[in-house]
C-alpha positions in Angstrom: 140.8 180.4 229.3 143.8 181.9 231.1 145.0 179.3 233.6 147.8 181.0 235.6 150.8 183.2 235.6 154.0 182.1 237.4 156.4 184.4 239.1 159.9 183.2 238.1 161.9 186.0 239.9 165.2 184.7 241.1 165.0 181.4 239.2 167.5 180.1 236.7 165.3 179.5 233.7 167.0 176.6 232.0 165.3 173.8 230.1 164.7 171.7 233.2 163.0 174.5 235.1 160.8 175.5 232.1 159.9 171.9 231.3 158.9 171.2 234.9 156.5 174.2 234.8 155.0 172.8 231.6 154.7 169.3 233.0 153.1 170.6 236.2 150.5 172.5 234.2 149.9 169.6 231.9 149.1 167.4 234.9 146.8 170.0 236.3 144.8 170.2 233.0 145.1 166.5 232.2 147.6 165.1 229.6 144.7 163.8 227.5 143.4 167.4 227.1 146.7 168.8 225.8 147.6 169.0 222.1 150.7 171.1 222.0 153.1 173.4 223.9 153.9 176.6 222.0 157.0 178.7 223.0 159.3 181.1 221.4 162.3 179.7 219.6 165.1 180.2 222.1 167.3 177.2 222.8 166.1 176.8 226.4 162.4 176.8 225.4 163.0 174.4 222.5 164.9 172.0 224.8 162.2 172.2 227.4 159.6 171.4 224.7 161.5 168.4 223.6 161.6 167.2 227.2 157.9 167.5 227.4 157.6 165.5 224.1 159.8 162.8 225.6 157.5 162.4 228.6 154.2 162.7 226.7 154.4 161.2 223.2 151.1 162.6 222.0 152.0 166.2 223.0 154.0 168.3 220.5 156.3 171.2 221.0 155.7 173.8 218.2 157.7 177.0 217.7 155.7 180.2 217.8 155.1 181.3 214.3 154.8 185.0 215.3 158.2 184.9 217.0 159.8 183.3 214.0 158.3 185.9 211.6 159.0 188.8 213.9 162.7 187.8 214.1 162.8 187.7 210.3 161.2 191.1 210.0 163.5 192.5 212.7 166.6 191.2 210.8 165.3 193.0 207.7 164.4 196.3 209.3 167.1 196.6 211.9 169.8 193.8 211.6 172.1 193.4 214.6 175.8 194.2 214.4 177.1 190.7 214.1 179.5 189.0 211.6 176.8 186.6 210.4 174.5 189.6 209.6 177.1 191.5 207.5 175.4 190.7 204.2 172.0 191.6 205.7 173.3 194.9 207.0 174.9 195.7 203.6 171.6 194.9 201.7 169.1 196.3 204.3 171.0 199.0 206.2 169.1 201.7 204.2 165.8 200.4 205.8 167.2 201.2 209.3 168.1 204.7 208.1 164.6 205.3 206.8 163.0 204.1 210.0 165.4 206.2 212.1 164.4 209.3 210.0 160.8 208.5 210.7 161.4 208.2 214.4 163.4 211.5 214.3 160.5 213.3 212.7 158.0 211.8 215.1 160.0 212.5 218.2 160.7 216.1 217.2 157.0 216.8 216.7 155.9 215.1 219.9 158.6 216.6 222.1 157.8 220.2 221.2 154.3 221.3 222.2 154.0 224.0 219.6 155.0 221.7 216.8 152.6 219.1 218.1 149.8 221.7 218.2 150.6 222.5 214.5 150.4 218.8 213.6 147.0 218.4 215.4 145.7 221.3 213.3 146.6 219.5 210.1 145.9 215.9 211.0 143.0 213.9 212.4 145.2 211.0 213.1 147.8 210.8 215.9 151.4 209.8 215.8 152.1 206.4 217.3 154.7 205.7 220.0 155.3 202.0 219.8 157.6 199.9 222.1 160.6 198.3 220.4 159.4 195.0 221.8 156.2 195.2 219.8 155.9 192.9 216.8 156.5 194.7 213.5 157.0 198.1 215.3 158.9 199.6 212.4 156.2 198.5 209.9 153.4 199.9 212.0 155.2 203.2 212.4 155.8 203.5 208.6 152.2 202.6 207.9 151.1 205.5 210.0 153.6 207.8 208.3 152.2 206.9 204.9 148.7 207.7 206.1 149.7 211.2 207.4 152.0 212.1 204.5 149.9 214.9 203.2 149.3 216.2 206.7 153.0 216.4 207.4 153.7 218.1 204.1 151.0 220.7 204.7 152.4 221.3 208.2 156.0 222.0 207.2 155.1 224.3 204.3 152.7 226.3 206.4 153.6 229.8 207.5 153.6 228.9 211.2 156.4 226.3 210.8 158.9 228.8 209.6 157.7 231.7 211.7 157.9 229.9 215.0 161.3 230.3 216.6 162.9 228.0 219.2 166.2 226.5 220.2 165.9 223.5 217.7 165.7 225.6 214.6 168.2 223.4 212.8 166.2 220.2 213.6 163.1 221.9 212.4 164.8 222.6 209.1 166.0 219.0 208.9 162.5 217.7 209.5 161.1 220.0 206.8 163.7 218.8 204.3 163.1 215.2 205.0 159.3 215.4 204.9 159.5 217.2 201.5 162.0 214.7 200.2 160.0 212.6 197.7 162.6 209.8 197.8 161.9 209.4 201.5 158.3 208.5 200.8 159.2 206.3 197.8 161.5 204.3 200.1 158.7 204.0 202.7 156.3 202.7 200.0 159.0 200.2 198.9 159.5 198.9 202.4 155.8 198.5 203.1 155.3 196.7 199.8 158.0 194.1 200.1 157.4 193.4 203.8 153.6 193.2 203.3 153.4 189.4 203.0 155.3 188.9 206.3 153.2 191.6 208.0 150.0 190.0 206.9 151.1 186.6 208.2 152.1 188.2 211.5 148.6 189.7 211.8 146.9 186.4 211.0 149.1 184.4 213.3 149.2 186.9 216.2 145.9 185.7 217.6 144.4 183.0 219.8 142.0 182.0 217.1 142.4 178.6 215.3 145.1 178.9 212.6 147.4 175.9 213.1 146.0 174.3 209.9 146.9 177.5 207.9 150.6 177.6 208.8 151.8 175.3 206.1 150.1 177.3 203.4 151.9 180.4 204.6 155.3 179.2 205.5 155.7 175.6 204.4 156.4 174.7 208.0 157.4 171.0 208.2 156.6 170.2 211.8 154.5 167.0 212.0 151.6 168.7 213.9 151.3 171.5 211.3 151.3 169.1 208.4 148.7 166.8 210.0 146.5 169.9 210.7 147.0 171.1 207.2 146.1 167.7 205.8 142.8 167.7 207.7 141.6 171.0 206.3 138.8 170.0 203.8 139.3 173.2 201.7 142.7 172.1 200.5 141.2 169.2 198.6 138.5 171.2 196.7 138.8 171.8 193.0 138.3 175.5 193.6 141.2 175.9 195.9 143.5 173.7 193.8 142.8 175.8 190.7 143.2 179.2 192.3 147.0 179.1 192.0 149.3 177.1 189.7 151.2 174.2 191.1 148.9 173.5 194.0 148.3 169.8 194.9 146.1 168.3 197.6 147.9 167.4 200.8 147.7 163.6 200.2 149.7 164.2 197.0 152.5 166.2 198.6 155.4 164.0 199.6 156.8 166.4 202.3 153.4 166.8 203.9 152.7 163.0 203.7 156.0 162.2 205.3 155.4 164.6 208.3 151.8 163.5 208.6 152.8 159.9 209.0 155.3 160.9 211.7 152.5 162.6 213.6 150.1 159.6 213.3 152.9 157.3 214.5 153.1 159.3 217.7 149.4 159.3 218.2 148.9 155.6 217.4 151.8 153.4 218.4 149.7 150.3 217.7 150.1 149.4 214.0 146.5 148.1 213.7 145.1 151.3 215.1 147.3 153.3 212.8 146.2 151.3 209.8 142.6 152.0 210.7 143.0 155.7 211.0 145.0 155.7 207.7 142.0 154.1 206.0 139.7 156.8 207.4 142.1 159.4 206.0 142.0 157.7 202.6 138.2 157.9 202.6 138.4 161.6 203.5 141.1 162.6 201.0 139.7 160.5 198.1 136.1 161.6 198.5 135.0 158.0 199.0 132.3 156.4 201.0 130.2 159.0 202.9 132.5 161.8 201.8 131.3 161.4 198.2 127.9 163.0 198.8 127.2 166.3 197.1 126.9 168.4 200.2 130.1 167.0 201.7 132.0 167.9 198.6 130.4 171.4 198.1 130.7 172.3 201.8 134.5 172.0 201.7 134.7 175.4 200.1 132.1 177.2 202.3 132.2 175.8 205.8 134.8 176.4 208.5 137.0 173.3 208.8 135.8 172.3 212.3 132.2 172.9 211.3 132.6 170.7 208.2 134.1 167.9 210.3 131.2 168.1 212.8 128.7 167.9 210.0 130.3 165.4 207.7 132.9 163.4 209.7 130.8 161.0 211.7 131.7 158.0 209.5 135.4 158.4 210.5 135.2 158.9 214.2 138.9 158.6 215.0 139.9 161.1 212.3 137.0 163.4 213.2 138.2 163.5 216.8 141.8 164.4 215.8 140.5 167.0 213.3 138.3 168.7 215.9 141.3 169.0 218.2 143.9 170.2 215.7 141.6 172.5 213.7 140.9 174.4 216.9 144.5 175.2 217.8 146.4 178.5 217.6 149.9 178.7 216.2 151.5 181.3 218.4 152.2 182.1 222.0 151.6 185.8 221.5 148.4 185.8 223.5 150.3 184.7 226.5 153.1 187.2 225.9 150.5 190.0 226.0 149.9 189.1 229.6 153.2 191.0 230.3 151.3 194.2 229.4 148.4 193.1 231.6 150.8 192.6 234.5 152.1 196.1 234.0 148.5 197.3 234.5 148.5 195.6 237.9 152.1 196.3 239.0 152.4 200.0 238.2 154.3 202.8 239.7 151.2 203.6 241.7 151.1 200.0 243.0 154.7 198.9 243.1 154.4 197.0 246.4 151.9 194.5 245.3 152.8 190.9 246.2 153.6 188.4 243.4 150.6 186.2 244.4 148.2 189.2 244.4 149.6 190.2 241.0 149.1 186.7 239.6 145.5 186.6 240.9 144.7 190.0 239.4 146.2 189.0 236.0 144.1 185.8 236.2 140.9 187.8 236.8 141.7 190.4 234.2 142.5 188.0 231.4 139.5 185.8 231.9 137.2 188.8 232.2 138.7 190.0 228.9 138.1 186.7 227.2 134.5 186.6 228.4 133.8 190.3 227.6 134.8 189.9 224.0 131.9 187.6 223.4 129.5 190.3 224.5 128.2 193.0 222.0 128.8 195.7 224.7 132.6 195.2 224.1 132.3 197.1 220.9 129.8 199.8 222.0 128.6 201.7 225.1 130.5 202.7 228.2 132.5 199.4 228.4 133.8 199.7 224.8 137.3 198.3 224.6 137.6 198.5 228.3 140.6 196.3 228.6 143.0 198.4 226.4 143.4 201.2 229.0 145.9 201.6 231.8 145.4 203.2 235.2 143.8 206.3 233.7 141.2 204.4 231.7 137.7 205.7 232.1 136.2 206.1 228.6 137.5 205.8 225.1 135.9 209.2 224.4 138.2 211.0 226.9 141.1 213.1 225.8 143.5 211.3 228.0 142.9 207.6 228.8 146.2 206.6 230.1 148.7 204.3 228.6 147.0 202.2 226.0 147.8 198.8 224.6 146.4 199.9 221.2 149.4 199.2 219.0 149.8 195.7 220.4 146.2 194.9 219.7 146.1 196.5 216.3 147.9 193.4 214.9 145.2 191.0 215.9 142.0 193.0 216.1 140.7 194.3 212.8 138.0 196.3 214.5 140.5 198.0 216.7 142.8 198.7 213.8 140.0 200.5 212.1 139.7 202.7 215.2 143.5 203.1 215.4 144.3 203.9 211.8 141.1 205.5 210.6 139.2 207.1 213.5 139.1 210.7 214.5 138.7 209.6 218.2 141.0 211.3 220.7 143.2 208.4 221.8 146.5 208.4 223.7 148.7 206.4 221.4 151.7 205.7 223.8 152.3 202.0 224.2 
Protein backbone atom coordinates (compact mmCIF):
# COMPACT_ATOMS: atom_id res chain seq x y z
CA UNK A 1 0.00 0.00 0.00
CA UNK A 2 0.96 3.63 -0.33
CA UNK A 3 1.57 5.00 3.16
CA UNK A 4 2.12 8.73 2.77
CA UNK A 5 3.77 11.57 0.91
CA UNK A 6 5.73 14.22 2.78
CA UNK A 7 6.02 17.83 1.67
CA UNK A 8 9.71 18.80 2.11
CA UNK A 9 9.40 22.30 0.71
CA UNK A 10 11.88 24.67 2.35
CA UNK A 11 13.73 21.87 4.17
CA UNK A 12 17.46 21.20 3.87
CA UNK A 13 17.43 17.58 2.79
CA UNK A 14 20.66 16.27 4.29
CA UNK A 15 21.28 12.77 5.63
CA UNK A 16 19.87 13.61 9.06
CA UNK A 17 16.60 15.00 7.72
CA UNK A 18 16.10 12.07 5.36
CA UNK A 19 17.02 9.44 7.95
CA UNK A 20 14.64 11.00 10.49
CA UNK A 21 11.80 10.71 7.97
CA UNK A 22 12.66 7.06 7.40
CA UNK A 23 12.90 6.30 11.11
CA UNK A 24 9.58 8.01 11.80
CA UNK A 25 7.89 5.90 9.10
CA UNK A 26 9.59 2.73 10.36
CA UNK A 27 8.24 3.38 13.85
CA UNK A 28 4.78 3.93 12.42
CA UNK A 29 4.87 0.63 10.53
CA UNK A 30 6.73 -1.26 13.22
CA UNK A 31 10.47 -2.06 12.90
CA UNK A 32 9.72 -5.78 12.94
CA UNK A 33 7.70 -5.36 9.74
CA UNK A 34 10.43 -3.59 7.74
CA UNK A 35 12.98 -5.47 5.63
CA UNK A 36 14.75 -2.74 3.68
CA UNK A 37 14.88 0.92 2.77
CA UNK A 38 15.42 1.57 -0.95
CA UNK A 39 16.59 4.96 -2.21
CA UNK A 40 18.47 6.32 -5.18
CA UNK A 41 22.26 6.36 -5.00
CA UNK A 42 22.90 10.00 -4.12
CA UNK A 43 25.36 10.55 -1.27
CA UNK A 44 22.73 12.05 1.06
CA UNK A 45 20.34 9.11 0.58
CA UNK A 46 23.09 6.55 0.99
CA UNK A 47 24.28 8.22 4.20
CA UNK A 48 20.70 8.35 5.48
CA UNK A 49 20.31 4.65 4.74
CA UNK A 50 23.45 3.85 6.71
CA UNK A 51 22.08 5.83 9.68
CA UNK A 52 18.92 3.72 9.54
CA UNK A 53 21.03 0.55 9.46
CA UNK A 54 22.97 1.75 12.49
CA UNK A 55 19.75 2.20 14.45
CA UNK A 56 18.00 -0.96 13.24
CA UNK A 57 20.48 -3.77 12.68
CA UNK A 58 17.98 -6.01 10.87
CA UNK A 59 16.92 -3.32 8.35
CA UNK A 60 19.07 -2.90 5.24
CA UNK A 61 19.63 0.06 2.98
CA UNK A 62 19.73 -1.06 -0.65
CA UNK A 63 20.44 1.12 -3.68
CA UNK A 64 17.71 1.40 -6.31
CA UNK A 65 18.66 -0.94 -9.15
CA UNK A 66 16.65 1.11 -11.66
CA UNK A 67 18.44 4.31 -10.70
CA UNK A 68 21.82 2.60 -11.07
CA UNK A 69 21.00 1.14 -14.47
CA UNK A 70 19.37 4.36 -15.63
CA UNK A 71 22.52 6.35 -14.82
CA UNK A 72 24.60 3.81 -16.73
CA UNK A 73 22.28 4.08 -19.73
CA UNK A 74 22.27 7.86 -19.52
CA UNK A 75 26.08 7.97 -19.50
CA UNK A 76 26.07 5.82 -22.63
CA UNK A 77 23.36 7.72 -24.53
CA UNK A 78 24.13 11.28 -23.39
CA UNK A 79 27.35 11.53 -21.34
CA UNK A 80 27.77 14.74 -19.38
CA UNK A 81 30.52 17.21 -20.21
CA UNK A 82 32.94 16.40 -17.41
CA UNK A 83 36.66 15.49 -17.46
CA UNK A 84 35.98 12.04 -16.03
CA UNK A 85 33.56 11.33 -18.91
CA UNK A 86 35.98 12.32 -21.69
CA UNK A 87 36.58 8.71 -22.73
CA UNK A 88 32.84 8.02 -22.64
CA UNK A 89 32.12 11.08 -24.80
CA UNK A 90 34.79 10.05 -27.29
CA UNK A 91 33.42 6.51 -27.62
CA UNK A 92 29.67 7.20 -27.34
CA UNK A 93 29.30 10.77 -28.60
CA UNK A 94 27.85 9.47 -31.87
CA UNK A 95 24.89 8.03 -29.94
CA UNK A 96 23.98 11.51 -28.72
CA UNK A 97 24.09 12.72 -32.31
CA UNK A 98 21.75 9.94 -33.48
CA UNK A 99 19.25 10.61 -30.68
CA UNK A 100 19.42 14.36 -31.42
CA UNK A 101 18.63 13.68 -35.07
CA UNK A 102 15.66 11.53 -34.05
CA UNK A 103 14.36 14.31 -31.80
CA UNK A 104 14.86 16.85 -34.59
CA UNK A 105 12.74 14.74 -36.95
CA UNK A 106 10.06 14.18 -34.33
CA UNK A 107 9.87 17.83 -33.29
CA UNK A 108 9.72 19.05 -36.88
CA UNK A 109 6.77 16.80 -37.66
CA UNK A 110 4.88 17.50 -34.45
CA UNK A 111 5.40 21.27 -34.59
CA UNK A 112 3.97 21.62 -38.11
CA UNK A 113 0.31 20.72 -38.45
CA UNK A 114 0.44 19.85 -42.16
CA UNK A 115 3.49 17.62 -41.70
CA UNK A 116 1.79 15.95 -38.74
CA UNK A 117 -1.31 15.36 -40.87
CA UNK A 118 0.88 13.73 -43.52
CA UNK A 119 2.45 11.49 -40.88
CA UNK A 120 -0.97 10.41 -39.58
CA UNK A 121 -1.98 9.49 -43.12
CA UNK A 122 0.96 7.08 -43.34
CA UNK A 123 1.25 5.72 -39.80
CA UNK A 124 -1.14 4.07 -37.38
CA UNK A 125 1.28 4.68 -34.52
CA UNK A 126 1.97 8.04 -32.95
CA UNK A 127 5.24 9.79 -32.22
CA UNK A 128 6.20 9.77 -28.55
CA UNK A 129 7.08 12.85 -26.52
CA UNK A 130 8.97 11.56 -23.50
CA UNK A 131 10.28 13.61 -20.61
CA UNK A 132 14.07 13.65 -20.19
CA UNK A 133 13.59 12.47 -16.61
CA UNK A 134 11.95 9.27 -17.81
CA UNK A 135 14.07 6.14 -17.46
CA UNK A 136 15.54 5.08 -20.83
CA UNK A 137 13.85 7.95 -22.66
CA UNK A 138 16.35 7.82 -25.54
CA UNK A 139 15.89 4.08 -26.00
CA UNK A 140 12.08 4.28 -25.91
CA UNK A 141 12.20 7.04 -28.55
CA UNK A 142 14.51 5.05 -30.83
CA UNK A 143 12.38 1.92 -30.41
CA UNK A 144 9.38 3.87 -31.68
CA UNK A 145 11.41 5.26 -34.60
CA UNK A 146 12.39 1.75 -35.64
CA UNK A 147 8.73 0.75 -35.67
CA UNK A 148 7.67 3.67 -37.86
CA UNK A 149 10.68 3.56 -40.21
CA UNK A 150 8.68 2.56 -43.29
CA UNK A 151 5.94 5.08 -42.49
CA UNK A 152 8.47 7.91 -42.29
CA UNK A 153 10.15 6.85 -45.53
CA UNK A 154 6.82 6.67 -47.38
CA UNK A 155 5.88 10.09 -46.01
CA UNK A 156 9.03 11.95 -47.13
CA UNK A 157 9.03 10.43 -50.64
CA UNK A 158 5.35 11.23 -51.16
CA UNK A 159 4.34 13.99 -53.54
CA UNK A 160 2.74 16.03 -50.75
CA UNK A 161 6.04 16.34 -48.82
CA UNK A 162 7.81 18.19 -51.66
CA UNK A 163 4.76 20.05 -52.95
CA UNK A 164 3.85 21.64 -49.61
CA UNK A 165 5.66 24.96 -49.15
CA UNK A 166 6.32 26.69 -45.86
CA UNK A 167 8.94 28.75 -44.07
CA UNK A 168 10.97 25.72 -42.92
CA UNK A 169 11.71 24.29 -46.35
CA UNK A 170 15.37 23.73 -45.52
CA UNK A 171 14.46 21.80 -42.37
CA UNK A 172 12.01 19.70 -44.39
CA UNK A 173 14.82 18.81 -46.79
CA UNK A 174 17.09 17.93 -43.86
CA UNK A 175 14.41 15.67 -42.40
CA UNK A 176 13.93 13.93 -45.74
CA UNK A 177 17.67 13.42 -46.17
CA UNK A 178 18.06 11.96 -42.70
CA UNK A 179 15.03 9.65 -42.96
CA UNK A 180 16.32 8.24 -46.28
CA UNK A 181 19.84 7.81 -44.92
CA UNK A 182 20.23 4.05 -44.46
CA UNK A 183 23.23 4.55 -42.13
CA UNK A 184 20.94 6.47 -39.75
CA UNK A 185 18.75 3.39 -39.37
CA UNK A 186 21.76 1.06 -39.12
CA UNK A 187 23.03 3.16 -36.21
CA UNK A 188 19.63 3.02 -34.50
CA UNK A 189 19.59 -0.78 -34.82
CA UNK A 190 23.09 -0.98 -33.36
CA UNK A 191 22.19 1.23 -30.39
CA UNK A 192 19.06 -0.78 -29.61
CA UNK A 193 20.91 -4.09 -29.89
CA UNK A 194 23.81 -3.33 -27.58
CA UNK A 195 21.66 -1.52 -24.99
CA UNK A 196 18.98 -4.22 -25.02
CA UNK A 197 20.30 -6.10 -21.93
CA UNK A 198 20.28 -2.91 -19.83
CA UNK A 199 16.85 -1.93 -21.12
CA UNK A 200 15.41 -5.36 -20.34
CA UNK A 201 16.84 -5.23 -16.82
CA UNK A 202 15.32 -1.78 -16.39
CA UNK A 203 11.93 -3.07 -17.44
CA UNK A 204 12.08 -6.01 -15.05
CA UNK A 205 13.35 -3.97 -12.12
CA UNK A 206 11.13 -0.93 -12.69
CA UNK A 207 8.17 -2.48 -10.87
CA UNK A 208 6.81 -3.02 -7.39
CA UNK A 209 6.71 -6.79 -7.96
CA UNK A 210 9.05 -9.13 -6.04
CA UNK A 211 12.43 -9.19 -7.79
CA UNK A 212 15.06 -8.69 -5.05
CA UNK A 213 16.09 -12.34 -5.46
CA UNK A 214 16.72 -11.84 -9.19
CA UNK A 215 19.16 -8.95 -8.91
CA UNK A 216 22.34 -10.96 -8.44
CA UNK A 217 21.65 -12.99 -11.57
CA UNK A 218 21.32 -9.74 -13.56
CA UNK A 219 24.04 -7.55 -12.13
CA UNK A 220 26.08 -9.60 -9.63
CA UNK A 221 25.11 -7.10 -6.96
CA UNK A 222 27.08 -7.95 -3.83
CA UNK A 223 24.93 -6.36 -1.12
CA UNK A 224 24.23 -8.84 1.70
CA UNK A 225 20.44 -8.64 1.32
CA UNK A 226 20.54 -9.29 -2.44
CA UNK A 227 22.85 -12.27 -1.92
CA UNK A 228 20.73 -13.81 0.83
CA UNK A 229 17.57 -13.40 -1.28
CA UNK A 230 19.38 -14.92 -4.26
CA UNK A 231 20.51 -17.83 -2.07
CA UNK A 232 16.92 -18.54 -1.06
CA UNK A 233 15.55 -18.87 -4.59
CA UNK A 234 14.96 -22.63 -5.01
CA UNK A 235 15.34 -22.44 -8.79
CA UNK A 236 19.05 -21.61 -8.59
CA UNK A 237 19.81 -25.05 -7.15
CA UNK A 238 17.98 -27.08 -9.80
CA UNK A 239 19.89 -29.10 -12.37
CA UNK A 240 17.88 -27.56 -15.18
CA UNK A 241 18.91 -24.00 -14.30
CA UNK A 242 22.54 -24.94 -13.65
CA UNK A 243 22.84 -26.63 -17.05
CA UNK A 244 21.16 -23.80 -19.01
CA UNK A 245 24.38 -21.75 -19.15
CA UNK A 246 28.06 -22.70 -18.82
CA UNK A 247 29.86 -21.84 -15.61
CA UNK A 248 26.78 -21.63 -13.41
CA UNK A 249 27.11 -22.85 -9.84
CA UNK A 250 24.55 -23.09 -7.06
CA UNK A 251 24.57 -20.18 -4.58
CA UNK A 252 26.04 -22.26 -1.75
CA UNK A 253 29.06 -23.01 -3.98
CA UNK A 254 29.73 -19.38 -4.92
CA UNK A 255 32.28 -17.83 -2.54
CA UNK A 256 31.20 -14.20 -3.10
CA UNK A 257 27.55 -15.02 -2.48
CA UNK A 258 28.36 -17.14 0.57
CA UNK A 259 30.46 -14.35 2.07
CA UNK A 260 27.70 -11.75 1.74
CA UNK A 261 25.00 -14.20 2.83
CA UNK A 262 26.88 -14.84 6.07
CA UNK A 263 27.11 -11.09 6.71
CA UNK A 264 23.35 -10.80 6.32
CA UNK A 265 22.63 -13.69 8.68
CA UNK A 266 25.03 -12.23 11.25
CA UNK A 267 22.93 -9.08 11.31
CA UNK A 268 19.70 -11.02 11.56
CA UNK A 269 20.99 -13.35 14.30
CA UNK A 270 23.54 -11.86 16.69
CA UNK A 271 23.33 -14.95 18.89
CA UNK A 272 25.81 -17.59 17.66
CA UNK A 273 23.57 -20.50 18.65
CA UNK A 274 20.59 -19.10 16.71
CA UNK A 275 22.82 -18.44 13.73
CA UNK A 276 24.16 -21.99 13.84
CA UNK A 277 20.61 -23.30 13.84
CA UNK A 278 19.56 -21.30 10.78
CA UNK A 279 22.78 -22.28 8.99
CA UNK A 280 21.84 -25.94 9.52
CA UNK A 281 18.43 -25.22 8.01
CA UNK A 282 20.12 -23.59 5.03
CA UNK A 283 22.36 -26.63 4.60
CA UNK A 284 19.31 -28.91 4.46
CA UNK A 285 17.70 -26.66 1.84
CA UNK A 286 20.78 -26.25 -0.37
CA UNK A 287 21.89 -29.92 -0.18
CA UNK A 288 18.44 -31.43 -0.79
CA UNK A 289 18.57 -33.28 2.53
CA UNK A 290 15.90 -34.25 5.04
CA UNK A 291 12.41 -33.12 3.90
CA UNK A 292 13.90 -31.31 0.89
CA UNK A 293 14.89 -34.63 -0.67
CA UNK A 294 11.33 -35.57 -1.68
CA UNK A 295 10.53 -35.85 -5.36
CA UNK A 296 7.94 -33.07 -5.38
CA UNK A 297 10.22 -30.72 -3.48
CA UNK A 298 13.02 -31.18 -6.01
CA UNK A 299 10.82 -31.03 -9.12
CA UNK A 300 8.84 -28.00 -7.94
CA UNK A 301 11.98 -25.86 -7.70
CA UNK A 302 11.79 -25.36 -11.46
CA UNK A 303 8.06 -24.79 -11.78
CA UNK A 304 6.80 -22.98 -8.68
CA UNK A 305 7.24 -19.30 -7.84
CA UNK A 306 9.87 -19.02 -5.06
CA UNK A 307 7.49 -17.87 -2.34
CA UNK A 308 4.94 -20.53 -3.27
CA UNK A 309 7.63 -23.20 -3.10
CA UNK A 310 8.67 -22.11 0.39
CA UNK A 311 5.06 -22.03 1.55
CA UNK A 312 4.55 -25.59 0.32
CA UNK A 313 7.90 -27.23 1.11
CA UNK A 314 9.61 -25.09 3.77
CA UNK A 315 7.77 -26.04 6.96
CA UNK A 316 10.61 -28.25 8.22
CA UNK A 317 12.90 -25.19 8.42
CA UNK A 318 10.61 -22.58 10.02
CA UNK A 319 13.24 -19.89 10.61
CA UNK A 320 14.61 -20.04 7.09
CA UNK A 321 11.08 -20.23 5.70
CA UNK A 322 10.13 -17.04 7.55
CA UNK A 323 13.16 -15.20 6.14
CA UNK A 324 12.51 -16.53 2.63
CA UNK A 325 8.88 -15.43 2.60
CA UNK A 326 9.98 -11.92 3.59
CA UNK A 327 12.87 -11.50 1.18
CA UNK A 328 11.31 -13.22 -1.82
CA UNK A 329 8.44 -10.75 -1.67
CA UNK A 330 10.65 -7.66 -1.89
CA UNK A 331 11.08 -5.22 -4.82
CA UNK A 332 14.52 -3.95 -5.81
CA UNK A 333 13.77 -0.37 -6.82
CA UNK A 334 12.15 2.82 -5.55
CA UNK A 335 10.67 3.68 -8.95
CA UNK A 336 7.11 2.99 -7.81
CA UNK A 337 7.49 5.76 -5.24
CA UNK A 338 9.09 8.10 -7.74
CA UNK A 339 6.10 7.71 -10.03
CA UNK A 340 4.13 9.44 -7.31
CA UNK A 341 5.65 12.70 -8.55
CA UNK A 342 3.56 12.29 -11.70
CA UNK A 343 0.55 11.51 -9.53
CA UNK A 344 1.10 14.70 -7.56
CA UNK A 345 1.17 16.62 -10.85
CA UNK A 346 -2.33 15.30 -11.52
CA UNK A 347 -3.47 16.89 -8.26
CA UNK A 348 -1.41 20.09 -8.25
CA UNK A 349 -1.99 21.26 -11.82
CA UNK A 350 -2.26 24.68 -13.44
CA UNK A 351 -5.98 24.40 -12.90
CA UNK A 352 -5.57 23.69 -9.19
CA UNK A 353 -2.38 25.51 -8.29
CA UNK A 354 -3.61 26.78 -4.91
CA UNK A 355 -4.18 23.38 -3.38
CA UNK A 356 -2.66 23.09 0.09
CA UNK A 357 0.22 20.62 0.68
CA UNK A 358 -1.88 18.56 3.11
CA UNK A 359 -4.76 18.30 0.67
CA UNK A 360 -2.31 17.30 -2.06
CA UNK A 361 -0.81 14.58 0.14
CA UNK A 362 -4.28 13.27 0.99
CA UNK A 363 -5.31 13.14 -2.67
CA UNK A 364 -2.08 11.36 -3.65
CA UNK A 365 -2.72 8.85 -0.86
CA UNK A 366 -6.24 8.15 -2.13
CA UNK A 367 -5.22 8.01 -5.79
CA UNK A 368 -2.31 5.61 -5.28
CA UNK A 369 -4.18 3.17 -3.10
CA UNK A 370 -7.18 3.20 -5.45
CA UNK A 371 -4.73 2.50 -8.24
CA UNK A 372 -3.21 -0.48 -6.40
CA UNK A 373 -6.66 -1.87 -5.62
CA UNK A 374 -8.03 -1.33 -9.12
CA UNK A 375 -5.22 -3.26 -10.78
CA UNK A 376 -6.45 -6.40 -9.05
CA UNK A 377 -9.82 -6.00 -10.77
CA UNK A 378 -10.51 -7.35 -14.29
CA UNK A 379 -12.29 -4.07 -15.13
CA UNK A 380 -8.90 -2.32 -15.09
CA UNK A 381 -8.14 -3.89 -18.47
CA UNK A 382 -11.57 -3.49 -20.03
CA UNK A 383 -14.72 -1.39 -19.95
CA UNK A 384 -15.16 2.30 -19.15
CA UNK A 385 -12.58 2.22 -16.36
CA UNK A 386 -9.83 0.75 -18.54
CA UNK A 387 -6.44 2.16 -17.53
CA UNK A 388 -8.24 4.94 -15.66
CA UNK A 389 -5.17 6.03 -13.72
CA UNK A 390 -2.93 6.94 -16.66
CA UNK A 391 -4.88 10.06 -17.67
CA UNK A 392 -4.48 13.65 -16.61
CA UNK A 393 -7.15 16.30 -16.05
CA UNK A 394 -8.71 15.62 -19.45
CA UNK A 395 -9.10 11.89 -18.93
CA UNK A 396 -12.52 10.50 -19.71
CA UNK A 397 -12.07 7.43 -21.88
CA UNK A 398 -9.13 5.76 -23.57
CA UNK A 399 -11.17 5.78 -26.77
CA UNK A 400 -11.30 9.56 -26.98
CA UNK A 401 -9.13 11.52 -29.41
CA UNK A 402 -7.73 13.77 -26.70
CA UNK A 403 -7.38 12.31 -23.22
CA UNK A 404 -5.09 14.87 -21.69
CA UNK A 405 -1.52 14.40 -20.57
CA UNK A 406 -0.82 10.69 -20.21
CA UNK A 407 1.70 8.82 -18.14
CA UNK A 408 1.92 6.15 -20.82
CA UNK A 409 5.64 6.25 -21.54
CA UNK A 410 6.45 5.94 -17.83
CA UNK A 411 4.17 2.96 -17.45
CA UNK A 412 5.37 1.28 -20.61
CA UNK A 413 8.53 0.13 -18.85
CA UNK A 414 6.73 -1.85 -16.19
CA UNK A 415 3.41 -2.79 -17.74
CA UNK A 416 3.61 -5.33 -20.60
CA UNK A 417 -0.11 -4.98 -21.34
CA UNK A 418 0.16 -1.23 -21.63
CA UNK A 419 3.27 -1.47 -23.76
CA UNK A 420 1.26 -3.61 -26.16
CA UNK A 421 -1.27 -0.79 -26.39
CA UNK A 422 1.41 1.86 -26.64
CA UNK A 423 3.65 0.24 -29.23
CA UNK A 424 1.19 -1.85 -31.25
CA UNK A 425 -2.31 -0.44 -30.96
CA UNK A 426 -4.14 1.78 -33.40
CA UNK A 427 -5.94 3.51 -30.55
CA UNK A 428 -5.97 7.29 -30.61
CA UNK A 429 -3.80 8.18 -27.65
CA UNK A 430 -2.25 11.46 -26.69
CA UNK A 431 1.41 10.49 -26.22
CA UNK A 432 2.75 13.57 -24.42
CA UNK A 433 4.34 12.72 -21.07
